C-alpha positions in Angstrom: -14.4 23.1 16.3 -13.9 19.8 14.9 -14.4 16.5 17.1 -16.5 13.7 17.7 -19.5 14.8 20.2 -20.5 11.2 21.3 -18.8 11.7 24.7 -19.4 14.5 26.6 -17.5 14.3 30.0 -19.3 17.8 31.2 -16.6 19.4 33.9 -14.3 16.6 33.3 -13.6 12.8 32.2 -15.1 10.3 34.4 -14.4 6.8 34.3 -18.1 5.9 35.1 -18.7 8.0 32.0 -17.1 7.2 29.4 -17.3 3.6 30.2 -21.3 4.3 28.5 -19.8 5.0 25.7 -21.4 2.4 23.7 -22.3 4.2 20.7 -20.7 1.9 17.2 -22.4 4.0 14.5 -19.4 6.2 12.7 -16.4 3.6 13.3 -17.4 0.6 11.6 -18.8 2.7 8.8 -15.3 4.2 8.5 -13.8 1.3 8.2 -15.7 -0.4 5.6 -15.5 2.2 3.2 -11.8 2.4 3.7 -11.7 -1.0 3.1 -14.2 -1.7 -0.2 -13.2 1.7 -1.9 -9.4 2.7 -1.1 -7.4 3.0 -4.8 -4.7 -0.2 -3.0 -7.9 -2.5 -2.5 -8.9 -1.7 -6.3 -5.6 -2.2 -7.5 -5.3 -5.6 -5.8 -8.7 -7.0 -6.8 -7.4 -6.7 -10.8 -4.8 -8.1 -9.6 -6.6 -11.4 -8.6 -8.5 -11.4 -11.5 -5.0 -11.2 -13.5 -3.8 -14.6 -11.2 -7.1 -16.5 -12.3 -6.0 -15.8 -16.1 -2.7 -16.8 -15.2 -4.4 -20.2 -13.5 -6.4 -20.9 -16.5 -3.6 -20.5 -18.5 -1.3 -23.3 -16.6 -4.2 -25.2 -16.6 -4.4 -25.1 -20.5 -1.0 -26.2 -20.8 -1.7 -30.0 -20.8 -4.2 -30.2 -23.6 -3.0 -30.1 -27.5 -1.2 -27.3 -28.9 -2.1 -26.4 -32.8 -0.4 -24.8 -35.0 -0.7 -23.6 -39.0 2.3 -23.2 -41.3 1.6 -22.3 -44.8 4.8 -22.1 -47.1 5.2 -20.8 -50.2 8.8 -21.4 -52.0 10.9 -19.7 -54.3 14.1 -21.8 -55.4 16.2 -21.9 -58.0 15.9 -24.5 -60.7 19.0 -26.4 -60.3 17.8 -26.5 -56.4 17.1 -30.6 -55.6 14.7 -29.6 -52.6 12.5 -27.5 -54.0 11.3 -28.9 -57.8 8.0 -27.4 -57.8 6.4 -23.3 -56.8 3.6 -25.2 -54.3 2.4 -23.7 -51.6 2.9 -26.0 -48.9 0.4 -26.3 -46.0 1.1 -28.1 -42.6 -1.5 -28.5 -39.8 -0.3 -29.6 -36.5 -0.9 -30.7 -33.2 1.0 -31.7 -30.2 -0.2 -33.5 -27.4 2.8 -33.2 -24.3 2.9 -36.9 -23.0 5.4 -37.0 -19.9 7.1 -33.5 -18.5 8.1 -34.8 -15.8 5.7 -32.9 -13.5 6.5 -29.7 -15.3 3.0 -28.7 -16.3 1.5 -30.0 -13.2 4.1 -27.8 -11.0 2.8 -25.2 -13.2 -0.4 -25.6 -12.5 0.2 -25.5 -8.7 2.5 -22.7 -9.0 -0.3 -20.5 -10.6 -2.6 -21.8 -8.0 -0.1 -20.6 -4.7 0.3 -17.6 -7.0 -3.5 -16.5 -7.3 -3.8 -17.6 -3.0 -1.0 -15.0 -3.0 -2.7 -12.4 -4.3 -6.1 -13.1 -2.1 -4.0 -13.1 0.6 -2.2 -10.2 -0.6 -5.7 -8.3 -0.8 -6.9 -9.1 2.4 -3.6 -7.5 4.1 -4.3 -4.5 2.1 -7.6 -4.7 3.6 -6.3 -5.0 7.4 -3.8 -2.8 7.2 -6.1 0.3 5.7 -8.4 -0.7 8.7 -5.3 -0.6 10.9 -4.4 3.2 9.6 -8.3 3.7 10.5 -8.3 2.6 14.0 -5.4 4.5 14.7 -6.8 7.5 12.6 -10.2 7.5 14.4 -8.4 6.9 17.9 -5.8 10.3 17.6 -9.1 12.5 16.6 -11.3 10.9 19.6 -8.4 11.6 22.0 -8.1 14.7 21.0 -12.2 15.1 21.3 -11.9 14.3 24.9 -8.8 16.6 25.4 -10.5 19.6 23.5 -13.4 18.9 26.4 -10.7 18.7 29.6 -9.2 21.6 27.9 -11.8 23.8 27.3 -12.9 23.3 30.9 -9.6 23.7 32.1 -9.7 27.6 29.7 -13.1 28.3 31.5 -11.3 27.3 34.8 -8.4 29.6 34.0 -10.2 32.8 33.2 -12.2 32.5 36.4 -9.0 32.6 38.6 -8.0 35.1 36.4 -11.0 37.5 36.8 -10.2 36.7 40.4 -6.5 37.2 40.5 -7.5 40.5 38.8 -10.3 42.0 41.3 -7.4 41.6 43.9 -4.5 43.7 42.0 -7.2 46.0 41.9 -8.0 46.0 45.1 -4.1 45.6 46.4 -4.6 41.8 48.3 -2.0 40.0 45.5 0.7 41.2 44.0 1.5 41.8 39.9 3.3 38.6 39.5 0.4 36.7 40.5 -1.8 37.9 37.8 1.5 37.3 35.8 1.3 33.7 36.3 -2.2 33.2 35.4 -2.3 35.3 32.6 1.1 32.6 31.5 -1.2 29.7 32.5 -4.3 30.7 30.5 -1.8 31.3 27.7 -0.1 28.0 27.8 -3.9 26.0 28.5 -5.4 27.7 24.9 -1.9 26.9 23.2 -2.6 22.9 24.6 -6.3 23.4 23.6 -5.3 25.2 19.7 -3.2 21.6 19.5 -5.3 19.1 20.3 -7.8 20.8 17.6 -5.1 20.9 15.4 -4.9 17.5 15.9 -8.9 16.2 15.4 -8.9 18.4 12.4 -5.5 16.2 11.4 -7.4 12.7 11.9 -10.6 14.1 9.9 -8.5 15.0 7.3 -6.0 11.7 7.4 -9.7 9.7 7.7 -11.2 11.2 4.7 -8.1 10.6 2.5 -8.6 7.1 3.2 -12.4 6.7 3.2 -12.4 8.5 -0.3 -15.0 10.6 1.2 -16.1 14.0 3.8 -16.3 13.0 6.9 -18.7 15.3 9.1 -17.4 16.8 12.3 -19.8 15.3 14.8 -19.1 11.0 15.0 -19.9 9.2 17.6 -17.5 6.9 19.8 -16.8 3.2 19.7 -17.7 0.5 22.4 -15.1 -1.7 23.8 -14.3 -5.0 21.4 -15.1 -8.0 23.7 -12.8 -10.5 22.8 -13.1 -14.2 23.6 -12.2 -16.0 26.3 -8.9 -16.9 26.0 -5.1 -15.8 26.8 -2.6 -14.3 25.5 -1.1 -17.4 23.8 -4.3 -18.3 22.0 -4.8 -14.4 21.1 -0.9 -15.0 19.4 -2.4 -18.7 17.7 -5.8 -17.0 16.4 -3.8 -14.2 15.4 -1.4 -16.0 13.4 -4.1 -18.1 11.8 -6.0 -15.6 10.3 -3.0 -13.3 9.5 -3.5 -12.5 5.8 0.4 -11.4 5.4 1.2 -15.0 7.2 -0.6 -16.4 4.6 0.3 -14.7 1.9 3.5 -15.6 2.8 2.8 -19.5 3.1 1.5 -19.1 0.1 4.7 -17.7 -1.7 6.3 -20.6 -0.1 4.1 -23.3 -2.8 5.4 -20.8 -5.1 8.3 -21.3 -5.1 8.7 -25.0 -4.3 6.7 -25.4 -7.4 8.8 -23.8 -9.1 12.3 -26.1 -7.9 9.7 -28.4 -9.6 9.5 -26.7 -12.7 13.4 -26.5 -12.7 13.9 -29.9 -11.8 11.9 -31.4 -14.5 14.1 -29.5 -17.3 17.2 -32.3 -16.5 14.7 -34.8 -18.3 13.8 -35.2 -21.7 10.5 -34.4 -22.1 7.7 -36.7 -24.5 5.0 -35.4 -26.7 3.2 -36.6 -29.8 2.6 -34.9 -32.9 -0.2 -35.5 -35.4 0.4 -33.6 -38.9 -1.7 -33.3 -42.3 0.1 -31.3 -44.7 -1.5 -30.1 -48.3 0.6 -29.6 -51.2 4.3 -30.6 -51.9 7.8 -28.0 -52.8 9.3 -30.9 -53.5 7.0 -33.6 -55.5 4.0 -32.7 -58.2 1.1 -34.1 -57.6 1.6 -35.6 -53.8 -1.3 -36.2 -52.7 -1.8 -34.6 -48.9 0.0 -36.3 -46.3 -0.7 -37.8 -42.9 1.8 -38.3 -40.4 2.3 -39.0 -36.3 5.2 -38.2 -34.7 6.5 -39.2 -31.1 9.6 -37.5 -30.2 11.9 -36.2 -27.3 12.8 -32.8 -26.6 15.4 -31.5 -24.1 16.0 -28.0 -22.4 19.0 -27.8 -20.8 19.3 -24.5 -20.8 22.9 -22.7 -22.4 26.1 -24.5 -20.7 23.8 -27.0 -18.6 22.3 -23.5 -16.8 19.6 -25.5 -15.8 21.4 -26.8 -12.8 22.5 -23.3 -11.7 18.5 -22.7 -11.9 17.5 -25.3 -9.8 19.7 -24.3 -7.1 19.0 -20.9 -6.9 15.3 -21.7 -6.7 15.8 -24.0 -3.9 17.2 -21.2 -2.5 14.6 -18.7 -2.8 12.4 -21.4 -1.1 14.8 -20.8 2.4 14.1 -17.2 2.2 11.2 -17.4 1.4 10.1 -19.9 4.7 12.7 -17.6 6.7 10.0 -14.9 5.5 7.2 -16.8 7.1 8.5 -17.5 10.4 9.5 -13.4 10.4 6.1 -12.7 10.2 4.8 -15.1 12.2 7.2 -14.1 15.0 6.9 -9.9 14.4 3.1 -10.7 14.1 3.3 -12.6 17.9 5.4 -9.8 19.7 2.4 -7.1 18.0 -0.2 -9.4 19.2 1.2 -10.0 23.2 2.3 -6.2 23.3 -1.4 -4.8 22.9 -2.5 -7.6 24.9 -0.3 -6.6 27.9 -0.5 -2.6 27.5 -4.4 -3.3 27.1 -4.1 -4.7 30.4 -2.1 -2.6 31.8 -4.4 0.4 30.6 -6.9 -0.8 32.5 -5.2 -1.5 35.5 -3.9 2.4 34.9 -7.4 3.6 34.4 -8.7 2.6 38.2 -5.9 4.4 39.8 -6.0 7.6 37.3 -9.7 8.1 37.8 -8.9 7.7 42.0 -6.7 10.8 41.4 -8.3 12.9 39.0 -11.4 12.4 41.7 -8.4 13.1 44.5 -7.3 16.2 41.9 -10.7 17.6 41.4 -11.8 17.6 45.3 -7.7 19.3 46.1 -8.7 22.0 43.6 -11.9 22.8 45.4 -10.3 22.7 48.6 -7.1 25.1 47.3 -9.4 27.5 46.3 -11.0 27.8 49.4 -7.9 27.7 51.7 -6.6 30.6 49.5 -9.0 32.7 50.3 -9.2 31.8 53.9 -5.3 32.6 53.6 -4.0 29.0 54.4 -2.9 28.6 50.3 -1.0 30.7 48.2 -1.7 31.4 44.9 1.2 29.3 42.6 -0.6 26.3 45.1 -4.0 26.9 43.8 -2.9 27.6 40.0 -0.9 24.1 39.9 -3.7 22.2 41.2 -5.7 23.7 38.6 -2.9 22.7 36.2 -2.5 19.3 37.8 -6.7 18.9 36.9 -6.6 19.2 33.7 -2.9 17.2 33.0 -4.7 13.9 35.3 -8.0 14.4 32.5 -5.6 14.8 29.0 -3.8 11.8 30.4 -7.3 9.8 31.2 -8.3 10.7 27.5 -5.2 8.8 26.5 -5.7 6.1 28.5 -9.9 6.0 27.2 -8.6 5.7 23.9 -6.0 3.7 24.2 -8.1 0.9 26.1 -11.1 1.2 22.7 -8.1 1.3 20.4 -6.0 -1.8 21.8 -10.0 -4.1 21.7 -10.2 -2.7 18.3 -6.8 -4.0 16.9 -6.5 -7.1 19.2 -10.7 -8.2 17.8 -8.7 -7.0 13.9 -6.1 -9.6 14.6 -7.7 -12.4 16.5 -11.3 -12.2 15.2 -11.0 -10.5 11.4 -11.7 -7.8 9.8 -15.4 -8.9 8.9 -16.2 -8.8 12.2 -15.5 -5.2 12.4 -17.7 -3.6 9.5 -21.4 -3.0 10.4 -23.5 -5.3 11.2 -21.2 -7.5 13.6 -20.1 -4.9 16.3 -20.6 -6.1 20.0 -22.1 -4.1 22.7 
């Protein structure tokens, strides 16, 4: 059977044994491979290079624009504008002098877009890490449940053999063996289900990491968080959140777009230098040099510039609302995980006590049945309750580890989870 062999629960899932699972070799390596090699990460890295090129393009707009035109005219003899057939060459260099903030806003917009792209890369990596954590937790829980259910299968097989002998001897009714056979089949079906769950989790990890996953993976330790309360955890998560930072950068993009559009209300001032060789109208004219200072207005068709400004300002409002929505959603998630972690810890203590009682009850019921003080149904029920308690404990142990890693991801960042950063 596939799964993780770092945790040996013996005949049950003891809390003391589970807390000793301090090996963390596999999970950080899985995280690092996923956030390094996944195609979505590679695509975002390429997008970051695009954003850097666009930023350089925006900065280049402050420099003069060179241009060259070469014309050969063929006009009618009576055309007074073109009396020669000379080739005319004009070399131009045009420099913007005053754009009412358009060029500066263009650089700010490109820089904010580059920041948004970089934060989007971090967000993609964080979402991949969350998916790896969940897949690993599903497999880890299945492994713990396999151990518990295998023990339960052995117990039911022992009880099946016991009741079979009693039926043969006439000491028990055949219906007791039918009950035992049904409970054994049910336990085997549960075991098969968690085997499939473990295999499914392994395949998900293979897809996320792009590499085969060994059948035996080690468990992960709890992630210790700094001394902080829930409010501080939320604050740290919001500050570190790449999704929030990406949306904040998007707000800056839209604000810069507003400045760009508002600059279109005013004419731009430019200077242009020209050098002309040849003249299509007059023969023998020497090369000419000229210097122009001009104004250029771009109000758009039907004064559509003003409608564009309104649209851009509304986009700023939308972007700011997206930031607020992301912050609230993240706060809700962190608070839920924080509360659930405390609840899981409390439930673990209670469930461990309940599990010890269930073990003692199962042993006692077995002896009392032989003494004639308990029914076979009670013996079978005690075996089922013990298996249920052990699988419940597996879920809680897994939830405790998963929540500790997820909160560490939110509050401390992805890098804290990668190899060399794992705390004991």
